[in-house]
N, C-alpha and C positions, 0 to 999 in steps of 0.2 A: 220790170224785173220778173223773170219767170220763177215761180216758187217750186222748190223741190217736190217731186211726187214719188210715191212708192214704185219701185221697179221689180222688187222681189219680196215675197212673203214666205215664211216657214212657220208652221204651227209647231211650237215647242212642247207644249202640254196643254192641259185643259185651260183654255182662255188666255194663254200666253202666246204671243207671236214675236217673231224676229223680222225686222224689215230692213231693206236696203233701199236708199233713195237715189234719185237721179243725180244728186250732187256728190254721191259717194259715201255720205254718212249712213251709219247703220246703228240699230239698237233694238232693244226689246221693249214690248208694251204689254202690260198686264190689263186685260179687258174684263177681269172678274167682276168689277163693279157694275158692268152693263148686263152681264149674263142674267137672263130671266126677266129683264125689264122691257116692257113694251114689245116692240118688234124683235128685240133680242131674245125673247122667249124661245125663238126658233133654235138658238144655240144649245138649248137643253136637250134637244132630240139627239139620240145616239148618232155619232158620226157627222153631224151637220157642221159643227164648228171647224172640223178638219177639212172642210171643202173650201176654205178660204183661197182666194185667187186675186190677182191683180186685174182689174177690169180696164180694158183699153178705152172703153167709152167713158166711164166715170173717173178714170185716172187715179184710182185708189183701191184699197183693200175691199173686196166684195164677197158676198155669198150668194148662192142661188136665190131667186126671187127678188132681185134688185135691192138687196140689203147691203149697205155700204157704210163706211165711216169717213168722217171729214179728214182729208189728207193733211191739212195744216195742223190739226190737233194731234194726229198720229206723229207727225214730224217733231212737234214740240215734246211730246211724251217720250219718244224714242231717243231724242238727242239732248233733251234738257234745255233746249234753246227756247226763248219766249215765242209766243204766237206772233205771226207777222201782223202789222197793222192792216186793218181792212179799210178799203176806200168806199165811201158811199156812192161814188160815181161808177163803180164796177157793175 
């Protein structure tokens, strides 16, 4: 089964994004808890968070410098659906 992936991202305001997924589902995700943590300290730089885009290579929301987020977690947060089971064979 192919898991839905983000196909569109819009920055709504500081650390909030709206996403549309390949299955047509859409929703908002508040990324405030990540801001300033580890690699996400880059989001604190003026204008950096607003550079969010969909990476064709990573198939998820990304920022310059190869900074990206787990698409399955984003889907769960945006839609309220549980995370898909992960296979150890993958």
